[in-house]
N, C-alpha and C positions, 0 to 999 in steps of 0.2 A: 686414569680411565674415565672416559666421559660417561655421564649419566644416561641411563636407558631412556629412549624417547617415550613420552607419555601422550595420551590422547585425552581430550576432555570435550564435553558438550559445549556448544556456544554459550549456554546459560551460565557455565562456570567461569567464563572469561569476562572480566570487568574492565575493558579498556578505558572507560570513562570514570573510573574510580578516582576521586579527588577533584573532579570537574564539577563546577556549579553552573547550572543552566537556568537562566531566568526567561520565562516565556510570557509574552503578552498575547499569544495567538489563541483565538477562540475557534469554535466549531469542531472540525474533524482533523485536518492535516496536522495542525500544531500540537494538539493534545495527543494524537497518535504518535507523533515523533517524540514527544516528551515521555510517553509511556515506554518507548523503546530505549531512550536514553537512560531512564531509571533502571531498566533491566540490565543495562551495560555498566551500572555502578554510579551513574551521575547523581548528584544531589540536585533535585529539581524543585523550582519555585515558580508558581504561576500567579500573576496579578490579574484579577478580574474586576470589571466595573461593579459597583454596588448593585445588589438586587433591588427591584422596585420596592418602595416602602410598604406596599400592600402584600408583598410576597411572604410566604410562610418563613419562619425562622430557619436559617440554614440553607435557604434557596440560593441557587446560582443564577447569575446573569448570562452565563454562557448558553447560547441557543441550544447546544447539544443536550443540556440538562432538560430541556423541554421536548426536543425531538425524541430522545431516547435516554431516559434517566439511567438505565442499566449500563449503556455504553459509556456515558459520562463517568459513572462510578468506577467502572473497570479501568478506564484510561487514566483516572486521577488517583488510583490506589498508590499510596506512598508519596504522593505529590503534595507539597505544602501550598495551599491556595490562600491568597491574601486579597481582600477586596480593597480597591483603591480607585477613586475617581481622578483620573489623570487631568481632568479639566480644572481641578482645584489645587490650591497651594498645598493642602494637606496630602492629597493624593500624590502630587509630584514629589513631595518629601519622602513618601514611602517608596516611590519608584527609584529615586536616586540613592536611597539607603540600600536598596537591593542591587542596583547597578554597581555600586562600589564593591560589592562582594562577589559579583558574578564573573565567570570566565567567558560565557557566551550568552548573547541576547537573541532570543527567537521571537520573530514578529510575523504577523500576517496582515498588516495594514497596507493600504496603498502608500506609495512614496509621499504623496502630498499630505496624507494624514500624519505620517511620521514627522514630516517637516513642521507641521503645526504643533506637534507635541514636543518639538525641540529635540527629536531623535534622528535627525538627518545624520548620515555617516560622518561627515566632517566634524560636526559639532560633538557627536558622541565620542569619536576617536580622540578629539582634543581633550575632552573631560576625563575619559577613561581609556588611556592608550593601550592597556593590556587586554581590553575587552574586544572579543570578536562578535560579529553579528551575522546571523543567518536570517534572511528576509524571504518569507514565502509570499509570492505574488501570483496573480492569475496567469498572466502572460509575461514573457521576458522583455527587458529593455524598455523601449519607447511605448510598448503596449501595456505596461504594468498598471496604468490608470484605467484600462478598459474594464467594464463590468463583466462578470462571468461567473460560472459555477461549474461543478464537476460535469454536469450534463453537457454544457456547451463545449467544454474542452474535449470530452470523449467524442462528441459529435464532429468536432473539427478534425478529428483524427480517424474518421470512418469506423468508429466503434459503436455506433447506434444502428441497429438493424430494424427496419420497419418502423412501427409505431410503439414498440415495446421499450420500456425503460431498461437500461442495463441492470443485470442482477446484483451488481456491487458498485461502490463509488470508487471507480478505478483511478481517476485522476487524484482524488483526495488521498487515497491510501498509498498510491504510487508516490505522490508528492511527500507524504510523511517519511517514506523510505529515503527519498532524495534529501530531505531536510536532515534526517539522522546522519546520512553519509556526509553532508556538508559540515555538521557539527564535529564529526570525527576528523574531517579534512582540516577544519580550522584549528583544532587542538594539535594535530600532527604538524601543521605548518608552524605553530607557535613553538613546538618542541624543536623542530629542525632549524628554523630561522629566527626564532625569538620575536616574531612579529604577529600582531593581530590582523585579521582580515574581515572584509565584508563579503559574504557569498549570497547570491540570489538563487532561489529555487522557484521555478515556475511550474504551476500545476499543468499548464498546457504542454510543457516539456515532458512531464511525467506521463501524460496521456500519449504523447507522440512516441515515447520510448516503449510503452506497453503495446502500442499499435504497430510497431515495426514489423512483426511477423506478417501482419495483414498487408502492409505497404510493400513488403518483399514478395508477396504473392503466396506465402506459405499457407495461409488459411483461406485462400480464394477457392471457389467450388471445384476447379479443375486440379487442385493440388491434393496430394495424398492425405494431408491432415485437414483439408478443407471439405472433404466429402467424397473424393473419387476413389479412395482406397476402401474396399469393402470391410476390411478388418478394423477400420478406425471410424467409429460413428456411434450414434445413439439409436437403438432399436426398441420397438415395443416387444414385450414378452407377455406371458399369460396373465400375470398379475402386476405389471408395472413396466419398467423400462430397464435397459442395460446400456451402460457406456462401455463400448469395446475399444480397446487400445492395442490390438494385436498388429502392430505396425512392422516391427522387425521380422526378418524372415523366419526365425525359429518360433516366434509367437504366432505368426500367420500360418505356419505349417501345423502347429498344434490346433489352431482353430479350424483349419481346413479338414484335418483328420477327424475332429469331433463332429463336424457338420457333414461329413461324407463327401467332401469335394475331392476331385481327382488330383489336384496339385495346388501349391500356394506360390507359384511364380508371380513376380510383380505384375506382369502383363495380365495374368489371370485375376489377381486381386483387384485390378483396376477396371475390370469389365462389369457393366451393369448387371449381367446375368449372375455374376458371383454375389453381388450385393443382394439381389433378389433371393438367391438360395440361402444366404446367411440370415436374411430377414425371416424367411420361412422357418428355418431351423430354430432361431431364437424365439419366434412367436409360439412355438410349441413347448417352451420350457417355462417353469416357474422361476422366481427369483432364487428360491432355495436350491433348485436344481442347477441354476447357472453359477451360484456361489460355490457349490460343490464341484462343478466342472472346472472352475478357475483353479481350485486347489489341486485337483487330480491331474489336470493337464498343463498346469503352469501358464494359464492364460490371463493376461491383465484385463480385468473388467471390474466394474462397480455397478451393482444393481440399485435401482431407484424406484420409488413409488410411482404410480401412474401420474401423468401430468395433470 
């Protein structure tokens, strides 16, 4: 008799248990990827350049430690960090000691910088044939040497609206997910084919992937989730705002009934007059009243403070 199927939360699955990841990647995408690898059971080691001599004891040279110390601390929990100046013989000895023990090397340098450090793929593969490499770059292929950052990559993919900065670092965080996926792919390839590989992850590709719904027209103004469906949008209420997501027919019907609208047919929900009516209905409600309505009528919404 076969065993009964079981279910488990993703946190209980450790697909990278027994895998050792060595990272040279600074800032956000690399450390965020390393954080996820550790959550999946990997043993993670990160090499950082030495902190400036005048820096306090225990200071990091990773810029993220200066931008946001809390974020740095969170991402490096359970990660072994070692300071090593890769421009010195002593630092390179530390690097090669760690490379000899690693299964995957994670980097975020430009290809030319890796070549100067003696970490080009051909040289690395010859010295450590069982080691895979995941290289985070800004743009793929021939554009990998171009300067750029999260903001330029999201702008390139039509994800910057007006003059406001995006509310999150989408290319960096999306890139960290692609890097984690690449590490899993590298280890799976090694299990299936017995070979190590070099995989490149481009932050611009991460932004392009996140921007696909916009490129497809899904979030353009005339689309239901771009603002034309009255049940899907952000409205002002008495003491703040509410994000309504009553898109499916049964949710739209519940919203229409609550707002006293005659029907919730798609053609009705797409009419400007319906949006005006829902805006007026919501404007007369407090966040507390809207939260109660969501529970009573099974309407997907989330209230927010005033902008």
